[in-house]
C-alpha positions in Angstrom: -17.7 15.2 -12.3 -20.6 15.7 -13.7 -22.0 19.0 -13.6 -24.9 20.0 -11.5 -27.3 19.7 -14.7 -26.0 15.6 -15.1 -26.1 15.0 -11.3 -29.5 16.4 -11.0 -30.7 13.9 -13.9 -28.6 10.8 -12.2 -30.9 11.5 -8.7 -33.4 9.0 -7.4 -36.3 8.5 -9.2 -34.8 9.6 -12.5 -31.2 8.0 -13.6 -31.0 6.9 -17.1 -29.1 3.9 -15.1 -32.4 2.5 -13.7 -32.9 4.6 -10.6 -37.0 3.9 -9.3 -37.7 0.5 -9.8 -35.1 -1.3 -12.0 -35.7 -4.9 -11.7 -32.5 -7.4 -10.6 -32.9 -9.1 -14.3 -32.1 -5.1 -16.1 -29.4 -4.5 -13.4 -27.3 -7.9 -14.1 -27.6 -6.6 -17.7 -25.6 -4.0 -17.0 -22.8 -5.8 -15.3 -21.0 -5.7 -19.0 -19.4 -2.4 -18.2 -21.0 -0.9 -14.5 -23.8 -1.2 -12.9 -24.7 1.5 -10.3 -28.6 1.3 -10.1 -31.3 1.5 -7.4 -34.6 -0.6 -6.4 -37.4 0.4 -4.9 -40.9 -1.3 -3.7 -42.6 2.7 -3.5 -41.3 6.1 -4.4 -37.6 6.8 -3.3 -38.3 10.2 -2.0 -37.6 12.0 1.4 -41.2 11.4 3.1 -41.6 7.4 1.9 -40.0 5.9 5.1 -42.1 2.6 4.2 -40.6 1.7 1.2 -37.5 -0.8 0.7 -34.9 0.7 -1.2 -31.8 -1.2 -2.6 -28.9 -0.5 -4.8 -27.0 -2.8 -7.0 -23.3 -1.6 -7.3 -20.7 -3.3 -9.7 -18.9 -4.8 -12.6 -18.2 -8.0 -14.3 -16.3 -9.0 -11.6 -18.1 -8.2 -8.4 -21.5 -7.4 -7.4 -23.5 -5.6 -3.8 -26.8 -5.0 -3.3 -27.5 -2.3 -0.3 -30.5 -1.8 1.4 -32.4 0.7 3.1 -35.4 -1.5 5.0 -39.3 -0.4 5.5 -37.8 -0.1 8.9 -35.5 2.5 8.4 -32.0 0.2 9.2 -29.1 -0.1 6.4 -27.1 -2.9 5.2 -25.2 -4.8 2.9 -27.6 -7.0 1.4 -24.6 -9.0 -0.7 -21.9 -9.5 -2.2 -21.1 -12.0 -4.7 -19.3 -12.6 -7.7 -21.8 -12.9 -10.9 -22.5 -16.0 -11.9 -20.3 -17.6 -8.8 -20.3 -17.6 -4.9 -22.9 -14.9 -2.8 -21.3 -13.7 0.3 -24.9 -13.1 2.0 -25.0 -10.3 4.2 -26.2 -11.1 7.7 -28.3 -7.6 8.5 -25.2 -5.7 9.6 -24.9 -2.1 8.5 -21.8 -1.0 6.9 -21.9 2.2 9.2 -20.3 2.4 12.3 -19.6 5.5 14.3 -18.7 5.5 18.2 -19.5 9.4 19.2 -19.2 10.7 23.4 -23.0 10.8 22.9 -24.5 7.7 21.3 -23.8 4.9 18.8 -24.6 4.6 14.9 -24.9 0.8 14.0 -27.0 -2.1 12.7 -30.0 -0.9 14.5 -30.0 2.8 14.1 -32.6 4.0 11.4 -32.1 6.1 9.2 -34.0 8.6 6.4 -33.1 8.5 2.8 -32.1 12.3 2.1 -29.9 11.6 -1.3 -29.1 9.7 -4.1 -27.2 9.8 -6.9 -24.7 8.6 -9.4 -21.2 10.1 -10.4 -18.2 9.8 -12.4 -15.1 8.9 -10.2 -11.6 8.9 -10.6 -9.5 6.7 -13.1 -12.8 6.0 -14.8 -14.6 4.7 -12.0 -18.6 4.9 -10.6 -19.7 7.2 -7.6 -22.9 5.9 -6.0 -23.7 8.4 -3.5 -26.4 7.6 -0.5 -27.0 10.0 2.1 -29.2 9.2 5.0 -30.1 11.1 8.1 -30.2 9.3 11.3 -34.2 9.3 12.7 -33.3 11.2 15.5 -31.7 14.1 13.7 -28.3 14.0 15.3 -26.3 12.9 12.4 -26.1 12.6 8.9 -23.7 10.4 6.8 -22.9 10.6 3.4 -22.0 6.9 1.9 -19.8 6.9 -1.4 -19.1 3.4 -3.2 -16.7 3.0 -6.1 -16.2 0.4 -8.5 -13.4 0.4 -11.3 -13.4 -1.1 -14.6 -12.4 -5.0 -14.4 -11.5 -4.6 -10.6 -13.4 -6.8 -8.0 -13.7 -4.5 -5.8 -16.3 -1.9 -3.9 -14.5 1.2 -2.5 -16.3 2.5 1.1 -16.1 5.8 2.4 -18.2 7.9 4.7 -18.2 11.0 5.9 -20.3 12.0 9.4 -22.0 15.3 9.7 -22.9 16.5 13.3 -26.5 18.1 13.0 -26.7 18.5 16.6 -26.4 21.5 18.6 -23.1 20.8 20.0 -19.7 19.5 19.4 -19.7 15.7 19.3 -16.0 13.3 19.8 -16.0 11.1 17.3 -14.3 8.5 19.6 -14.2 5.2 17.1 -15.5 4.7 13.2 -15.0 1.9 11.1 -13.9 1.8 7.8 -16.1 -1.0 6.5 -18.3 -3.3 9.1 -19.7 -6.6 7.4 -21.3 -9.5 8.2 -21.2 -12.4 5.6 -22.5 -16.0 5.5 -19.3 -18.4 5.6 -22.3 -21.7 4.3 -20.7 -23.5 7.0 -17.1 -23.9 5.4 -14.4 -23.1 7.5 -12.7 -19.9 6.5 -9.1 -19.2 7.0 -7.1 -15.8 7.6 -3.9 -14.5 5.9 -2.0 -11.7 6.8 1.3 -9.9 7.0 3.7 -7.6 9.6 5.4 -5.2 8.3 9.5 -4.4 9.3 10.3 -3.0 12.1 14.3 -4.0 14.6 14.2 -4.4 17.8 10.9 -6.7 17.5 12.1 -8.2 15.1 9.5 -8.0 12.5 9.8 -9.0 9.0 7.1 -9.2 6.9 6.5 -12.6 7.4 3.6 -14.0 6.9 0.2 -15.9 8.9 -2.3 -17.9 8.2 -4.7 -19.3 10.1 -7.8 -20.8 10.7 -10.5 -18.6 12.6 -12.2 -21.4 14.0 -8.7 -22.7 16.0 -8.7 -19.1 17.3 -9.0 -19.1 21.3 -12.1 -16.5 21.0 -12.2 -17.5 16.8 -10.6 -13.8 16.2 -8.1 -12.9 13.9 -6.5 -8.6 15.0 -4.6 -6.8 12.3 -3.2 -3.9 14.5 -1.6 -2.0 11.1 -0.3 2.1 9.9 2.8 3.7 11.3 5.6 1.5 13.7 2.4 -1.3 14.6 2.8 -4.5 13.9 1.1 -5.4 10.5 0.2 -3.9 7.0 -3.3 -2.6 6.6 -4.4 -6.1 4.0 -6.4 -8.9 5.4 -7.9 -11.9 3.0 -10.2 -14.6 4.2 -10.7 -18.1 2.1 -12.7 -20.7 2.3 -12.8 -24.8 1.8 -13.3 -23.9 -1.7 -10.8 -21.3 -2.2 -14.0 -18.4 -2.5 -12.2 -15.6 -1.2 -12.6 -12.2 0.7 -9.9 -9.3 0.4 -10.1 -5.6 2.4 -7.6 -3.3 2.5 -7.6 0.1 4.6 -6.1 3.8 3.7 -4.9 5.1 7.0 -0.9 5.5 7.9 -2.0 6.0 11.6 -2.4 3.1 14.2 -5.6 1.2 13.1 -7.0 -2.3 13.8 -9.2 -4.8 11.8 -10.7 -8.1 13.6 -12.3 -10.7 11.5 -14.2 -13.4 13.6 -16.5 -16.1 13.0 -19.9 -16.3 15.0 -20.3 -19.6 17.8 -22.4 -21.3 15.2 -19.0 -21.1 12.0 -22.4 -19.5 9.6 -21.5 -16.2 9.8 -18.0 -13.5 10.1 -17.3 -10.4 11.0 -14.7 -8.2 9.4 -14.8 -4.6 11.3 -12.0 -2.0 12.2 -11.2 1.4 12.8 -8.7 4.2 13.7 -6.9 3.6 17.1 -7.3 6.0 19.8 -9.6 8.6 17.6 -10.7 11.9 19.7 -11.5 13.7 17.0 -13.9 16.7 17.9 -16.7 18.0 15.2 -18.2 21.0 15.7 -21.8 21.0 15.0 -22.6 21.3 11.3 -19.1 20.4 10.1 -18.3 16.9 8.3 -16.1 14.4 9.4 -14.1 12.1 6.5 -13.4 8.6 7.8 -10.3 6.9 6.3 -11.3 4.6 2.9 -11.5 1.2 2.9 -11.9 -1.9 0.0 -13.4 -5.2 0.0 -13.5 -7.5 -2.6 -13.8 -11.2 -4.0 -11.3 -13.6 -5.6 -11.0 -17.2 -6.7 -8.0 -19.0 -5.8 -5.2 -18.9 -3.0 -3.7 -16.1 -1.7 -1.4 -15.8 -4.4 -4.6 -14.8 -6.7 -5.8 -12.4 -3.6 -2.5 -11.0 -3.6 -2.5 -9.9 -7.7 -6.0 -8.4 -7.0 -4.7 -6.1 -4.8 -2.0 -5.7 -7.0 -4.3 -4.8 -9.9 -6.5 -2.1 -7.6 -3.6 -0.7 -6.6 -2.0 0.0 -9.7 -5.1 1.1 -11.7 -7.4 3.0 -8.7 -5.2 3.9 -6.0 -1.7 5.0 -7.4 -0.4 7.4 -10.1 1.3 5.8 -13.0 5.2 4.8 -12.8 7.1 8.1 -13.8 8.3 5.9 -17.3 8.7 3.3 -18.9 12.5 2.6 -17.5 11.3 2.5 -14.1 12.2 1.2 -11.2 15.1 2.7 -11.3 18.6 1.4 -10.7 19.5 3.5 -8.1 22.9 4.5 -6.0 22.7 5.6 -1.9 25.8 6.8 -0.8 25.0 5.7 3.1 28.2 3.2 2.7 30.0 6.1 3.6 27.6 7.1 6.7 27.4 10.3 7.7 31.2 11.2 6.6 31.0 12.0 3.2 33.1 14.8 1.0 32.6 16.4 -2.2 35.5 14.9 -3.9 34.5 11.3 -2.7 31.3 11.5 -3.3 32.2 12.9 -7.2 34.3 9.7 -7.4 31.4 7.8 -6.2 29.3 9.3 -9.1 31.5 8.0 -11.9 31.7 4.7 -10.9 27.6 4.6 -10.7 27.2 5.9 -13.9 29.6 4.0 -15.3 27.8 0.8 -13.6 24.5 1.7 -14.9 22.3 3.8 -12.1 20.1 6.4 -12.6 19.7 8.4 -9.8 21.9 8.9 -7.3 21.0 9.9 -3.6 22.8 11.5 -1.0 22.2 10.3 2.2 22.1 11.6 5.6 25.1 14.3 6.1 24.6 16.3 3.6 22.5 18.7 5.7 24.6 20.6 8.6 22.0 18.4 10.9 18.6 16.7 10.7 16.1 19.6 11.3 18.8 22.0 9.4 18.3 21.6 5.7 21.3 23.4 4.5 24.0 22.1 2.7 27.0 21.6 4.9 29.7 23.7 3.6 32.9 22.0 5.0 31.6 18.8 3.2 30.5 20.5 -0.8 32.6 23.7 -1.0 31.5 23.8 -4.0 27.8 23.8 -3.4 25.4 21.1 -3.2 23.8 22.9 -6.1 27.4 22.5 -7.8 27.4 18.6 -6.8 23.6 18.3 -8.0 24.9 19.4 -11.9 28.1 17.1 -11.5 25.5 14.2 -11.1 23.0 14.8 -14.0 26.1 15.6 -16.2 26.6 12.0 -15.7 23.6 11.5 -16.6 21.8 10.3 -13.3 18.7 11.8 -11.6 19.5 13.6 -8.0 18.1 12.2 -4.2 18.3 13.6 -1.3 17.8 11.9 2.4 15.0 14.3 3.8 13.9 13.7 7.9 10.8 15.5 8.0 9.6 14.2 12.0 13.0 15.0 13.6 15.3 17.6 14.0 18.5 17.7 16.5 18.4 19.8 19.7 20.9 22.6 18.4 18.8 22.8 15.2 17.0 26.3 14.6 14.3 24.7 15.2 14.0 23.3 18.1 16.1 26.4 19.7 13.3 29.0 18.8 10.8 26.3 19.8 11.7 24.1 22.3 8.0 22.7 22.7 7.2 21.7 19.1 9.0 18.5 20.2 6.7 15.6 20.6 5.8 14.5 24.3 7.4 10.3 23.4 10.9 10.6 21.7 11.3 8.0 19.4 15.3 8.6 18.8 16.4 8.9 15.4 20.3 9.2 15.4 21.2 12.5 17.2 17.6 13.8 16.9 14.2 14.3 19.0 11.1 13.6 17.5 8.8 16.5 16.3 4.7 17.2 16.5 3.7 17.6 13.2 0.6 17.3 14.0 0.8 20.1 15.9 -0.2 23.1 12.9 2.9 25.3 14.1 5.7 22.8 12.9 3.8 21.9 10.3 3.9 25.0 8.7 7.8 25.2 9.4 8.3 21.7 7.6 6.0 23.0 4.7 8.7 26.1 4.5 11.9 24.3 5.5 10.8 21.3 2.2 9.9 23.7 -0.3 13.3 25.2 0.4 15.3 22.1 0.0 13.6 21.5 -3.4 13.7 24.8 -4.7 17.8 25.7 -3.6 18.9 21.8 -4.8 16.3 20.2 -7.5 16.2 17.0 -6.2 14.2 14.5 -8.3 13.5 11.8 -5.6 13.3 12.4 -1.9 14.0 9.3 0.3 11.7 10.3 3.1 13.1 9.2 6.4 12.9 9.1 10.3 11.4 6.8 13.6 7.9 6.6 13.7 6.7 8.7 11.2 3.2 8.7 13.1 4.4 10.4 16.3 2.8 9.9 19.7 1.8 13.4 21.2 -0.2 14.4 24.4 1.2 18.1 25.1 -2.0 20.0 25.8 -0.2 23.2 24.3 -0.5 21.7 20.6 -3.0 22.9 18.4 -4.7 18.9 18.4 -6.6 17.7 21.4 -3.7 15.9 23.4 -5.1 12.2 23.8 -5.6 12.5 19.4 -2.1 12.0 18.5 -2.7 9.3 16.5 -5.1 11.0 14.3 -3.5 14.3 14.0 -0.3 13.3 13.3 -1.1 11.1 10.6 -4.0 13.0 9.3 -3.0 16.4 9.7 0.8 15.5 10.0 2.7 13.6 7.7 -0.5 13.0 5.4 -1.1 16.3 4.8 2.2 17.1 4.6 3.4 14.9 2.0 -0.2 15.8 0.2 1.1 19.2 0.0 4.2 18.5 -1.5 3.3 16.2 -3.7 0.7 18.6 -5.2 3.1 21.7 -5.3 5.7 19.6 -6.4 4.5 16.6 -8.8 7.9 15.5 -10.7 9.7 15.0 -7.3 9.5 11.4 -6.2 9.3 10.3 -2.7 10.1 7.0 -1.4 8.5 6.0 2.0 12.1 5.0 4.1 10.8 5.6 7.3 13.6 3.3 8.8 12.7 0.6 6.5 9.0 -0.9 5.6 7.7 0.5 8.9 4.6 2.3 7.6 3.2 0.1 5.5 -0.6 1.3 4.2 -2.6 2.3 1.4 -3.0 5.6 2.7 0.7 5.8 1.7 1.3 3.9 -1.5 -1.2 6.8 -3.1 1.5 9.6 -2.5 5.0 8.1 -2.4 6.7 6.1 -5.3 8.0 3.1 -3.2 8.5 1.8 0.1 11.6 1.0 1.8 11.4 -3.1 2.7 13.7 -3.2 4.9 16.5 -0.3 4.4 20.1 -1.5 4.8 19.8 -5.1 5.3 21.4 -8.2 4.5 20.5 -10.7 1.6 18.5 -12.9 3.5 16.6 -10.0 4.9 15.5 -8.8 1.4 14.1 -11.6 -0.1 12.1 -11.9 3.2 10.6 -8.7 2.6 9.8 -9.0 -1.2 8.6 -12.2 -0.1 5.8 -11.1 2.2 5.6 -7.5 0.9 5.1 -9.0 -2.3 1.3 -10.4 -1.3 0.1 -7.1 -0.6 2.1 -4.3 -2.9 2.7 -4.8 -6.3 6.5 -5.5 -6.8 7.7 -2.0 -8.2 7.1 -0.5 -5.2 9.6 -2.3 -3.1 12.9 -1.2 -2.7 15.7 -2.7 -1.8 19.0 -1.3 -0.6 22.0 -4.2 -0.6 24.8 -3.1 1.6 27.4 -6.2 1.5 30.3 -5.6 -0.5 32.3 -6.7 -2.7 29.2 -7.4 -4.8 28.7 -11.2 -6.0 25.9 -12.7 -8.0 24.3 -14.2 -4.8 24.1 -10.8 -3.4 22.9 -8.9 -6.8 20.2 -11.2 -7.8 19.0 -11.3 -3.9 18.5 -7.2 -4.7 16.5 -7.9 -8.4 13.1 -8.7 -7.9 11.1 -5.7 -7.0 11.4 -2.3 -7.3 14.2 0.2 -7.8 17.6 -2.1 -6.5 19.7 0.3 -4.7 23.4 0.3 -4.3 24.6 1.2 -0.9 28.4 0.8 -1.0 32.1 2.3 -0.4 32.2 2.4 -4.4 35.5 3.5 -4.5 37.2 0.7 -2.5 35.3 -0.8 -5.2 38.1 -3.0 -7.6 37.7 -3.3 -11.7 36.3 -6.5 -11.6 33.8 -5.7 -8.8 32.7 -3.0 -11.2 32.5 -5.1 -14.1 30.4 -7.9 -12.2 28.2 -4.5 -11.0 27.8 -3.6 -14.6 26.9 -7.0 -16.3 24.3 -7.4 -13.1 22.7 -3.8 -13.7 21.7 -4.9 -17.4 20.2 -8.2 -16.3 18.4 -6.4 -13.9 17.5 -3.6 -16.1 16.4 -6.0 -19.1 13.8 -7.9 -16.2 12.4 -4.9 -14.7 9.3 -4.1 -17.0 8.4 -8.1 -17.1 8.6 -7.9 -13.4 6.8 -4.8 -13.2 4.0 -6.1 -15.4 3.6 -9.8 -14.1 2.0 -11.7 -11.7 3.7 -13.0 -9.0 4.2 -16.5 -7.6 5.8 -17.5 -4.3 7.1 -20.9 -5.2 8.8 -22.1 -2.3 8.6 -21.5 1.3 9.7 -18.2 2.8 13.1 -17.4 2.5 15.1 -18.9 5.8 18.8 -18.4 4.9 18.9 -22.1 4.9 16.6 -23.9 2.3 16.7 -22.7 -1.3 13.7 -20.3 -1.8 12.0 -19.2 -5.4 9.9 -16.5 -6.7 8.3 -16.2 -10.3 7.0 -13.6 -12.2 5.1 -14.4 -15.3 3.0 -11.6 -17.1 0.2 -13.4 -19.4 0.0 -10.3 -22.3 3.7 -10.9 -23.5 3.5 -14.5 -22.3 6.7 -14.1 -20.6 8.1 -15.3 -17.2 11.2 -15.5 -14.8 11.7 -17.1 -12.1 14.7 -16.5 -9.2 16.3 -19.9 -7.3 18.5 -19.3 -4.2 20.6 -22.1 -2.8 21.5 -20.4 0.6 22.9 -22.6 2.8 21.2 -25.9 1.6 23.4 -29.4 0.7 20.6 -29.3 -2.0 22.7 -29.5 -5.6 19.8 -28.8 -7.3 15.9 -28.2 -6.9 12.9 -29.0 -9.4 10.6 -25.7 -9.7 7.0 -25.8 -11.0 6.0 -23.0 -12.6 2.6 -21.0 -12.7 0.7 -18.8 -15.0 1.7 -20.2 -18.1 -0.8 -21.2 -21.0 -1.4 -25.4 -20.6 -1.8 -25.6 -24.3 1.1 -23.4 -25.9 5.0 -24.4 -26.1 7.8 -22.6 -24.1 11.6 -22.0 -25.0 13.4 -22.2 -21.0 17.0 -21.5 -20.8 18.6 -19.9 -17.9 21.0 -17.4 -16.7 24.2 -20.0 -16.1 23.2 -23.1 -17.3 23.4 -24.3 -21.2 20.6 -26.7 -21.0 17.6 -25.1 -23.1 13.8 -27.0 -22.3 11.2 -26.6 -25.1 8.1 -27.8 -24.1 4.6 -27.5 -23.2 2.8 -25.1 -20.6 0.8 -28.0 -19.1 4.1 -30.3 -19.2 6.3 -27.2 -17.5 3.6 -26.9 -15.1 3.1 -30.2 -13.6 6.3 -31.9 -14.5 8.6 -29.2 -13.4 11.8 -28.0 -14.6 15.0 -28.6 -13.2 17.5 -26.6 -12.2 21.0 -26.9 -11.1 22.1 -25.1 -8.3 26.0 -26.1 -7.7 27.7 -23.8 -5.0 26.1 -22.4 -1.9 25.3 -18.9 -2.0 24.0 -19.2 -5.6 21.2 -17.8 -7.6 20.4 -18.8 -10.9 17.8 -17.0 -13.1 15.2 -19.1 -15.5 13.6 -17.3 -18.6 10.6 -18.7 -19.6 9.3 -17.4 -23.0 6.6 -18.4 -25.0 6.7 -19.4 -28.8 
């Protein structure tokens, strides 16, 4: 961040980047690195309301032009790839906020209060535009960020209440965009997340907007909602738009085509907002990002992955990540010290790097002291034993539930949520209530300080509770916001700040909170938790359209192990064994050890590569295949699965290879070796033998 002196130099009218009259040609030249500039038709000060002002924000992959018109309205004028398709704006303001007294929208007239640039995190640049409503009731600070080699604009609003009394914000859009379609059909692509009982299993949806009854696609996302917080659009010649939003509570985003097919609107907001903003106070609206790509849905996914890795999240903890892990849930809650020590011995011999003690280690949910009957030597001693075997320690932790006889609810029964989600024998806690949040932080710190876990698996049934109790600190009809922003978000930010070396997995009974807010603080998302092999492949197939593979954890429950089962767990992030290891035979252990070595040899390639969804979504019958290809190392790997298909072979067409380069293709199971050009391999395909039902082959592609 620049200091005040540098910041003053970059204010509108005096910035070395060109504020106050820089022409568009110069702005385009600046796209070699970054471009944040303002163009005005006159003086850019507060008093000149007649001048038209434009802000050019971009880099070598994206350029957006925002403008304040002579009449005082504010909109996105255009969004384009330099030298490519221009999605001309349709006069819609990116700022849309509804309060209990008025609505800020595209007709709102503004005066410019301030405009400046500053450094953003991850080598980015931020353009800040401060606008005040002509009526003087509100002010909005709009922050727009670009980052090197990323085709996205990050947008964040801060609303300031200038009224004389408290105003309630009831809807606030992450983004509010209108763009031209050039009269082409526009397809939408989005995914649901995981939730049992529906069932939802990261299914993919592709819809042509003009075929919708009302020409609208709605993505209902966030904790315990239907979808992931991501939407991709694409026209007939593969010009595409990607949208992501950063909110863990329930939210919605819509895409709608105009009746004339010439415009597409995309807008959305947190659901059920009733946020009071006192006079003179501010409210930060959750952020979002939007950007461009050219290609298919895999390209939209790749651009999203790169943005997540390079802008939103922290780096992986070390070069060995994602880890091979073990979780004790195969034993359920029926665990004891001696059995766990034997399991730790076997896990270490296989090559496990993190040993997680799942539900059952504590006296009860919400009472986070180790059960002395199960660990008579103390959980601290068991943790030392795990580390003596060369493994890290993980613990299962449930922040949003407590059993009725836990001290927290015995002492404070009113801290429960009004809606109970029933997690085992526990009831729901409302951690949007400030007193409950204080207790939770204290309890979680005690666990970390006493047992020193390296990894915490956060679980629970719906991490953003619904609570309408008027006795709590939050507004009774604002629990979606309170239990996300002031609840689970506040908690995890506090714990990550206090214990940065303790990594948290966002489990939540599987991937029931798959959002771009959660990805900032959690090292991984459980896909479908303790699910079967077809579901694991379905989960990685769907989730990998949105999240980089290293974030997607898979728990393998079946035993004894087979190659088909183990390889149904390898593509993605941490591979977590979850069986009764003490019941495995020496042959089972040896197989797991060999498969673990394969996983470890491929994890860095899968982490670095671009994901290609080569065949249709796994269905348990037909052959399915996934590829990761890393252009930097010119290497790739393809996992091919034959479940119940009658076919004993399949021609697989790899993608991403350099057409002019030569490649050597080898197989994990077959002795066949193929040498050919990238062009021939991609056009003619690779014949893969799959001799048996429930057979998995690994295809290695190595540049020569």
